[in-house]
N, C-alpha and C positions, 0 to 999 in steps of 0.2 A: 504494499499499499504506499509506503513511504517513498519506494522507487517511483511510483506512479506521480505522487505529487512533487517529487523532486525534479521528475522530467517536465511536468506541466509548468513549474516553476523557471526552469532553466529555457524552456521554449515558449513562454507566455506570448511572445511577439508573434510567433507563427500560430498559435492557436487563435489569439484575437483577430489576425487576418483571416484565418480559415472562416471561423464564425461570421465575420464580417462579409467573406465572399458568399457564404451559404445564405445569410440573410438577404444579400442584394439580388441573388438568384431568385429566392422566393418571391421579393418585391416585384422583380420583372416579370415573372410567371403571372402574378394576380393582376399586373398592369396589363398585360397583354390580354388577359381574360376580360378586363373592364373595356378596354378599346374595341375588343370584338363583339362584346355585347352593345356598346354604342353605336358601332357600325351597322350592326343587326337591326338595331331600332330605327335607324335613320334609312335603312335601305328599302326602296319601293317594291312592291310586288303586285303587279297589276295582271289580272287574269282576263282572257278573252274567250268566251265559251258559248256554246249553244245549248239549247234546251227544249223540250216539248216536241220535236219533230227532227227528222232527218231530211226534210224537203225544204222548198222555198218559205214556208211558213213557220220554220224554226225560228224562235226567239233568241235574240243575240244580246248577251249579257257582258257587263263590264264590272269587274269586282276589285276592291281595294283591300288587299290582304297585308298590306303594310302597317307599321305600327302608327303611321302619321296620317293624317288626311291629305289628300290630293285635291288639286284643282285641275279638271279636265278644260284644257285649252281647244283642242280640235281631235276630230276622228277623222282619218284619211283612209279612204277606199282605193285600193289598186286593182283593177280587172284586167285580165289577160285574156285575149281572144285571138282570133287570126289576124286581126288588124294590129296586133302588138298589145302593149301595156297603156291603159289610161288611168290617171290619178284624179282624185276629185275629193272634195271637203265635204264631209256629210253630218257634221255636229248640229246643224240646223235642220229642222223637220220641215222641209219644203214640201213633203208629199201631202200635207195636212193644210187645209184651209185654216185662216185665222179665226174664222167663226166657230171652228169645231174643237178649239183649244180650250182647256179648262182655265188657263191663265196665261198672260204674256210670258211669263219664265218657262212655259211649256213649249215654247217655239223653238227652243235649244237644248242640246245636253251640255252645254258648257257651263261648268260650275263645280261647287265643291263636292266631293265624295269621301264621306268619313271612313275611317278604319273598319274594316268588317263590314261593310256595305256594298250593295251592288246597284245597278241601273239598267233597265231593259231598254235598249235604243232601238228596238223594233224587229221586224223579221228581216229575213235575208232579202225577201220581196221588197220590203220598205227601202231598205238601203240601195238596191238597185234602182228604185223609183227616184230616190234623191239624186243618184248618179244620172240618170237620164235627165232630170230636170236641170241639173248643174251644167251638165255638158251639151245640153240640147242635141243628143245623138240618141238614135233608136239602137238600144243594146239587145240583141238577139240572143235569147238564154242558150239555145244550142251551138252559140259559137264562143260561148265563155269556157275556159279551160279551168281556171281557178281565180281566186280573189284573195286580197290580203287586207286584213284590218290593222291599222296602227292607231293606237292612242297616245296622243302626246299630252302631257300635263306638267304641272309643277308642285313639288312636295311642299310640305309645311317646314321641312327641317333645311330646305335649300331653295334659292331662286332658278336653281339651273334646271333646264329641260329633263324631263324624265320620260321614258316611253316603253311601250310594249308592242308587240306585233304577233300576228298569227296568219297563217294561210289555209284556206280551203279549197278542195277540189270540187268543182261541179261535174256532174255525171247526169246527162239528159237523155232520156230515150222513151219515144212515143209521147211526147210531151210531159212526161214525168221527171222530174229532176232530183237528184239526190245530192246533199250536200256532205261532203267527207273532209274532217280535219287532216292536215297534212302531218301536224304533230301533235303530242299528248297535251301540251299547254302551251300558253304563250311564251315566247322568246323575250326575255327582258334586255332592253338596249341599254346598256351600261357603259360601253366603250365611249372614249371621247369623240371618235370618228361617227359613231353611230348618233350620238346626241347632236352633234355638229350638223349632221346631215338632216336630222328632223328639224333642228332650228332653221335650217336653210330652207326647208319646205315651207315652214310656217311663214317666214319672212317673204317668200316667193308670192305666197297668196296675198299679202297685203298689198303688193304692186299689181295686182290683176284688176 
């Protein structure tokens, strides 16, 4: 026992340095957990999903599964057909007459979406109707191969653009159309380039 105490006394500096190093490592570990938790709380998670049907009457939902509220800035619909890709903005409900709206705010889907909440933005047919009105083009269902929905928003934790997108295949036969998602869930746009491209799309809309 005396030998151990003698050794500790002789190597007190080394022991103190070792204890200090271990303590520092513990603090770094807990700090990393804290930072990861904060990042997770601030990270957005926007879902885009269909429900109720696999046809054109399927309802389209946008859900906010992040910890913070978001504000939906715009919904961008891209349609691929034999003529190429067409892009239009469909947050405004142009397929419904003003007198049929329950309130002025019901004219658009732009607005806040709380954590854990969802919003029904209409059926696939509704979205295509908006695209037809916005582009003044007759879009034939049988010519559509796939569509993409992109939701652009701002989070409560940051003023930077956040976004998510999801693609759906359209398969039409004998005037019956089936909508099939390309991926299991929406792709979150987190990269600088992806967010910059989304911001560029929104800025281009302002110039139209």
